Backbone atoms as SQL, in Angstrom:
CREATE TABLE atoms (id INTEGER PRIMARY KEY, chain TEXT, resi INTEGER, resn TEXT, atom TEXT, x REAL, y REAL, z REAL);
INSERT INTO atoms VALUES
  (1, 'A', 1, 'MET', 'N', 19.031, 11.720, 4.311),
  (2, 'A', 1, 'MET', 'CA', 18.444, 10.714, 3.459),
  (3, 'A', 1, 'MET', 'C', 17.880, 11.416, 2.226),
  (4, 'A', 2, 'ASP', 'N', 18.111, 10.826, 1.085),
  (5, 'A', 2, 'ASP', 'CA', 17.553, 11.308, -0.173),
  (6, 'A', 2, 'ASP', 'C', 16.486, 10.336, -0.648),
  (7, 'A', 3, 'VAL', 'N', 15.475, 10.870, -1.334),
  (8, 'A', 3, 'VAL', 'CA', 14.395, 10.048, -1.871),
  (9, 'A', 3, 'VAL', 'C', 14.294, 10.327, -3.362),
  (10, 'A', 4, 'PHE', 'N', 14.288, 9.255, -4.148),
  (11, 'A', 4, 'PHE', 'CA', 14.086, 9.367, -5.592),
  (12, 'A', 4, 'PHE', 'C', 12.833, 8.590, -5.951),
  (13, 'A', 5, 'ILE', 'N', 11.939, 9.245, -6.695),
  (14, 'A', 5, 'ILE', 'CA', 10.667, 8.637, -7.071),
  (15, 'A', 5, 'ILE', 'C', 10.585, 8.561, -8.589),
  (16, 'A', 6, 'THR', 'N', 10.102, 7.430, -9.071),
  (17, 'A', 6, 'THR', 'CA', 9.848, 7.280, -10.501),
  (18, 'A', 6, 'THR', 'C', 8.439, 6.729, -10.695),
  (19, 'A', 7, 'THR', 'N', 7.839, 7.031, -11.833),
  (20, 'A', 7, 'THR', 'CA', 6.541, 6.439, -12.142),
  (21, 'A', 7, 'THR', 'C', 6.726, 5.087, -12.818),
  (22, 'A', 8, 'SER', 'N', 7.955, 4.701, -13.038),
  (23, 'A', 8, 'SER', 'CA', 8.299, 3.431, -13.663),
  (24, 'A', 8, 'SER', 'C', 8.902, 2.515, -12.602),
  (25, 'A', 9, 'SER', 'N', 10.039, 1.924, -12.898),
  (26, 'A', 9, 'SER', 'CA', 10.743, 1.075, -11.938),
  (27, 'A', 9, 'SER', 'C', 12.237, 1.344, -12.033),
  (28, 'A', 10, 'PHE', 'N', 12.969, 0.897, -11.024),
  (29, 'A', 10, 'PHE', 'CA', 14.416, 1.093, -10.994),
  (30, 'A', 10, 'PHE', 'C', 15.127, -0.172, -11.444),
  (31, 'A', 11, 'ARG', 'N', 16.231, 0.005, -12.146),
  (32, 'A', 11, 'ARG', 'CA', 17.048, -1.131, -12.568),
  (33, 'A', 11, 'ARG', 'C', 17.782, -1.699, -11.367),
  (34, 'A', 12, 'ARG', 'N', 18.207, -2.933, -11.461),
  (35, 'A', 12, 'ARG', 'CA', 18.925, -3.619, -10.399),
  (36, 'A', 12, 'ARG', 'C', 20.152, -2.816, -9.962),
  (37, 'A', 13, 'GLU', 'N', 20.848, -2.208, -10.907),
  (38, 'A', 13, 'GLU', 'CA', 22.047, -1.428, -10.573),
  (39, 'A', 13, 'GLU', 'C', 21.702, -0.250, -9.647),
  (40, 'A', 14, 'ALA', 'N', 20.583, 0.396, -9.912),
  (41, 'A', 14, 'ALA', 'CA', 20.159, 1.520, -9.074),
  (42, 'A', 14, 'ALA', 'C', 19.794, 1.041, -7.676),
  (43, 'A', 15, 'LEU', 'N', 19.100, -0.087, -7.590),
  (44, 'A', 15, 'LEU', 'CA', 18.731, -0.640, -6.295),
  (45, 'A', 15, 'LEU', 'C', 19.969, -1.030, -5.493),
  (46, 'A', 16, 'ASP', 'N', 20.930, -1.670, -6.162),
  (47, 'A', 16, 'ASP', 'CA', 22.171, -2.056, -5.490),
  (48, 'A', 16, 'ASP', 'C', 22.938, -0.836, -5.001),
  (49, 'A', 17, 'TYR', 'N', 23.020, 0.189, -5.827),
  (50, 'A', 17, 'TYR', 'CA', 23.725, 1.411, -5.450),
  (51, 'A', 17, 'TYR', 'C', 23.053, 2.081, -4.244),
  (52, 'A', 18, 'ALA', 'N', 21.729, 2.177, -4.287),
  (53, 'A', 18, 'ALA', 'CA', 20.991, 2.829, -3.201),
  (54, 'A', 18, 'ALA', 'C', 21.191, 2.103, -1.881),
  (55, 'A', 19, 'ASN', 'N', 21.317, 0.789, -1.934),
  (56, 'A', 19, 'ASN', 'CA', 21.526, 0.008, -0.719),
  (57, 'A', 19, 'ASN', 'C', 22.951, 0.105, -0.196),
  (58, 'A', 20, 'ALA', 'N', 23.896, 0.521, -1.038),
  (59, 'A', 20, 'ALA', 'CA', 25.308, 0.519, -0.663),
  (60, 'A', 20, 'ALA', 'C', 25.824, 1.864, -0.172),
  (61, 'A', 21, 'VAL', 'N', 25.153, 2.960, -0.471),
  (62, 'A', 21, 'VAL', 'CA', 25.696, 4.281, -0.154),
  (63, 'A', 21, 'VAL', 'C', 25.186, 4.809, 1.179),
  (64, 'A', 22, 'HIS', 'N', 25.970, 5.719, 1.727),
  (65, 'A', 22, 'HIS', 'CA', 25.590, 6.445, 2.941),
  (66, 'A', 22, 'HIS', 'C', 25.858, 7.906, 2.679),
  (67, 'A', 23, 'PRO', 'N', 24.972, 8.846, 2.953),
  (68, 'A', 23, 'PRO', 'CA', 23.705, 8.616, 3.643),
  (69, 'A', 23, 'PRO', 'C', 22.745, 7.806, 2.781),
  (70, 'A', 24, 'ARG', 'N', 21.760, 7.289, 3.433),
  (71, 'A', 24, 'ARG', 'CA', 20.800, 6.382, 2.816),
  (72, 'A', 24, 'ARG', 'C', 20.047, 7.046, 1.669),
  (73, 'A', 25, 'VAL', 'N', 19.776, 6.249, 0.634),
  (74, 'A', 25, 'VAL', 'CA', 18.977, 6.688, -0.505),
  (75, 'A', 25, 'VAL', 'C', 17.763, 5.770, -0.591),
  (76, 'A', 26, 'VAL', 'N', 16.579, 6.356, -0.638),
  (77, 'A', 26, 'VAL', 'CA', 15.332, 5.590, -0.739),
  (78, 'A', 26, 'VAL', 'C', 14.808, 5.727, -2.152),
  (79, 'A', 27, 'LEU', 'N', 14.548, 4.596, -2.793),
  (80, 'A', 27, 'LEU', 'CA', 13.998, 4.584, -4.148),
  (81, 'A', 27, 'LEU', 'C', 12.537, 4.149, -4.070),
  (82, 'A', 28, 'VAL', 'N', 11.642, 4.929, -4.666),
  (83, 'A', 28, 'VAL', 'CA', 10.213, 4.620, -4.661),
  (84, 'A', 28, 'VAL', 'C', 9.778, 4.426, -6.106),
  (85, 'A', 29, 'SER', 'N', 9.367, 3.197, -6.422),
  (86, 'A', 29, 'SER', 'CA', 8.924, 2.888, -7.783),
  (87, 'A', 29, 'SER', 'C', 7.484, 3.341, -7.988),
  (88, 'A', 30, 'GLY', 'N', 7.042, 3.298, -9.219),
  (89, 'A', 30, 'GLY', 'CA', 5.682, 3.722, -9.544),
  (90, 'A', 30, 'GLY', 'C', 4.621, 2.925, -8.812),
  (91, 'A', 31, 'SER', 'N', 4.799, 1.609, -8.716),
  (92, 'A', 31, 'SER', 'CA', 3.809, 0.784, -8.018),
  (93, 'A', 31, 'SER', 'C', 3.810, 1.087, -6.523),
  (94, 'A', 32, 'GLN', 'N', 4.991, 1.318, -5.949),
  (95, 'A', 32, 'GLN', 'CA', 5.055, 1.693, -4.529),
  (96, 'A', 32, 'GLN', 'C', 4.405, 3.062, -4.313),
  (97, 'A', 33, 'LEU', 'N', 4.657, 3.982, -5.227),
  (98, 'A', 33, 'LEU', 'CA', 4.069, 5.318, -5.135),
  (99, 'A', 33, 'LEU', 'C', 2.545, 5.239, -5.164),
  (100, 'A', 34, 'ALA', 'N', 2.002, 4.450, -6.082),
  (101, 'A', 34, 'ALA', 'CA', 0.548, 4.299, -6.182),
  (102, 'A', 34, 'ALA', 'C', -0.020, 3.700, -4.897),
  (103, 'A', 35, 'GLU', 'N', 0.652, 2.700, -4.341),
  (104, 'A', 35, 'GLU', 'CA', 0.199, 2.080, -3.105),
  (105, 'A', 35, 'GLU', 'C', 0.226, 3.077, -1.940),
  (106, 'A', 36, 'LEU', 'N', 1.286, 3.856, -1.844),
  (107, 'A', 36, 'LEU', 'CA', 1.380, 4.874, -0.793),
  (108, 'A', 36, 'LEU', 'C', 0.277, 5.919, -0.941),
  (109, 'A', 37, 'MET', 'N', 0.009, 6.329, -2.183),
  (110, 'A', 37, 'MET', 'CA', -1.044, 7.307, -2.426),
  (111, 'A', 37, 'MET', 'C', -2.399, 6.770, -1.974),
  (112, 'A', 38, 'LEU', 'N', -2.692, 5.505, -2.294),
  (113, 'A', 38, 'LEU', 'CA', -3.960, 4.894, -1.884),
  (114, 'A', 38, 'LEU', 'C', -4.030, 4.740, -0.370),
  (115, 'A', 39, 'ASP', 'N', -2.944, 4.268, 0.240),
  (116, 'A', 39, 'ASP', 'CA', -2.927, 4.050, 1.690),
  (117, 'A', 39, 'ASP', 'C', -3.146, 5.332, 2.471),
  (118, 'A', 40, 'HIS', 'N', -2.629, 6.446, 1.968),
  (119, 'A', 40, 'HIS', 'CA', -2.679, 7.702, 2.707),
  (120, 'A', 40, 'HIS', 'C', -3.686, 8.707, 2.134),
  (121, 'A', 41, 'GLY', 'N', -4.437, 8.304, 1.107),
  (122, 'A', 41, 'GLY', 'CA', -5.473, 9.157, 0.544),
  (123, 'A', 41, 'GLY', 'C', -4.942, 10.419, -0.116),
  (124, 'A', 42, 'VAL', 'N', -3.782, 10.326, -0.739),
  (125, 'A', 42, 'VAL', 'CA', -3.165, 11.481, -1.390),
  (126, 'A', 42, 'VAL', 'C', -3.432, 11.414, -2.885),
  (127, 'A', 43, 'GLY', 'N', -4.109, 12.420, -3.420),
  (128, 'A', 43, 'GLY', 'CA', -4.361, 12.479, -4.855),
  (129, 'A', 43, 'GLY', 'C', -5.361, 11.463, -5.363),
  (130, 'A', 44, 'VAL', 'N', -6.167, 10.893, -4.469),
  (131, 'A', 44, 'VAL', 'CA', -7.166, 9.901, -4.864),
  (132, 'A', 44, 'VAL', 'C', -8.505, 10.255, -4.229),
  (133, 'A', 45, 'SER', 'N', -9.578, 9.739, -4.808),
  (134, 'A', 45, 'SER', 'CA', -10.899, 9.894, -4.211),
  (135, 'A', 45, 'SER', 'C', -11.684, 8.611, -4.422),
  (136, 'A', 46, 'VAL', 'N', -12.665, 8.378, -3.573),
  (137, 'A', 46, 'VAL', 'CA', -13.496, 7.177, -3.661),
  (138, 'A', 46, 'VAL', 'C', -14.494, 7.355, -4.790),
  (139, 'A', 47, 'GLU', 'N', -14.483, 6.418, -5.728),
  (140, 'A', 47, 'GLU', 'CA', -15.427, 6.457, -6.837),
  (141, 'A', 47, 'GLU', 'C', -16.637, 5.588, -6.541),
  (142, 'A', 48, 'THR', 'N', -16.404, 4.380, -6.050),
  (143, 'A', 48, 'THR', 'CA', -17.474, 3.455, -5.734),
  (144, 'A', 48, 'THR', 'C', -17.121, 2.748, -4.432),
  (145, 'A', 49, 'SER', 'N', -18.116, 2.544, -3.592),
  (146, 'A', 49, 'SER', 'CA', -17.908, 1.854, -2.332),
  (147, 'A', 49, 'SER', 'C', -18.966, 0.775, -2.188),
  (148, 'A', 50, 'TYR', 'N', -18.566, -0.373, -1.645),
  (149, 'A', 50, 'TYR', 'CA', -19.482, -1.483, -1.460),
  (150, 'A', 50, 'TYR', 'C', -19.511, -1.866, 0.013),
  (151, 'A', 51, 'ALA', 'N', -20.695, -2.221, 0.507),
  (152, 'A', 51, 'ALA', 'CA', -20.844, -2.699, 1.880),
  (153, 'A', 51, 'ALA', 'C', -21.336, -4.131, 1.839),
  (154, 'A', 52, 'GLY', 'N', -20.786, -4.943, 2.690),
  (155, 'A', 52, 'GLY', 'CA', -21.225, -6.336, 2.794),
  (156, 'A', 52, 'GLY', 'C', -21.870, -6.564, 4.151),
  (157, 'A', 53, 'ASN', 'N', -22.832, -7.458, 4.196),
  (158, 'A', 53, 'ASN', 'CA', -23.525, -7.770, 5.438),
  (159, 'A', 53, 'ASN', 'C', -23.385, -9.243, 5.753),
  (160, 'A', 54, 'LYS', 'N', -23.430, -9.560, 7.037),
  (161, 'A', 54, 'LYS', 'CA', -23.461, -10.951, 7.457),
  (162, 'A', 54, 'LYS', 'C', -24.399, -11.045, 8.650),
  (163, 'A', 55, 'PHE', 'N', -24.917, -12.220, 8.893),
  (164, 'A', 55, 'PHE', 'CA', -25.796, -12.428, 10.024),
  (165, 'A', 55, 'PHE', 'C', -24.994, -12.433, 11.310),
  (166, 'A', 56, 'ASP', 'N', -25.536, -11.780, 12.348),
  (167, 'A', 56, 'ASP', 'CA', -24.930, -11.770, 13.667),
  (168, 'A', 56, 'ASP', 'C', -25.506, -12.954, 14.437),
  (169, 'A', 57, 'LEU', 'N', -24.773, -14.051, 14.465),
  (170, 'A', 57, 'LEU', 'CA', -25.274, -15.275, 15.088),
  (171, 'A', 57, 'LEU', 'C', -25.470, -15.120, 16.589),
  (172, 'A', 58, 'ASP', 'N', -24.726, -14.230, 17.227),
  (173, 'A', 58, 'ASP', 'CA', -24.927, -13.976, 18.662),
  (174, 'A', 58, 'ASP', 'C', -26.332, -13.439, 18.922),
  (175, 'A', 59, 'TYR', 'N', -26.863, -12.680, 18.016),
  (176, 'A', 59, 'TYR', 'CA', -28.199, -12.103, 18.150),
  (177, 'A', 59, 'TYR', 'C', -29.254, -13.206, 18.259),
  (178, 'A', 60, 'PHE', 'N', -29.042, -14.293, 17.520),
  (179, 'A', 60, 'PHE', 'CA', -29.998, -15.396, 17.498),
  (180, 'A', 60, 'PHE', 'C', -29.715, -16.441, 18.554),
  (181, 'A', 61, 'GLY', 'N', -28.650, -16.249, 19.332),
  (182, 'A', 61, 'GLY', 'CA', -28.345, -17.175, 20.423),
  (183, 'A', 61, 'GLY', 'C', -27.664, -18.450, 19.981),
  (184, 'A', 62, 'ALA', 'N', -27.122, -18.495, 18.781),
  (185, 'A', 62, 'ALA', 'CA', -26.410, -19.685, 18.315),
  (186, 'A', 62, 'ALA', 'C', -25.103, -19.819, 19.076),
  (187, 'A', 63, 'GLU', 'N', -24.867, -21.025, 19.641),
  (188, 'A', 63, 'GLU', 'CA', -23.660, -21.227, 20.430),
  (189, 'A', 63, 'GLU', 'C', -22.509, -21.814, 19.635),
  (190, 'A', 64, 'ASP', 'N', -22.789, -22.642, 18.645),
  (191, 'A', 64, 'ASP', 'CA', -21.697, -23.301, 17.922),
  (192, 'A', 64, 'ASP', 'C', -21.415, -22.667, 16.555),
  (193, 'A', 65, 'GLY', 'N', -22.056, -21.557, 16.227),
  (194, 'A', 65, 'GLY', 'CA', -21.798, -20.846, 14.968),
  (195, 'A', 65, 'GLY', 'C', -22.463, -21.462, 13.762),
  (196, 'A', 66, 'THR', 'N', -23.373, -22.448, 13.948),
  (197, 'A', 66, 'THR', 'CA', -24.050, -23.052, 12.809),
  (198, 'A', 66, 'THR', 'C', -25.491, -22.646, 12.758);
């Protein structure tokens, strides 16, 4: 399998060709690359993080969630 990565996008002809040939060719566009980098923590770092809180209704004994 071969992998081709671009920071841009692939034309329809390239996508069609990659789907038609054997061995398989994987094309990774810039947006897919960025998503993979974020998902796997490669080349990125956390700049700002936010935490949200909610009331634990079980703690107060509420049975119907209201």
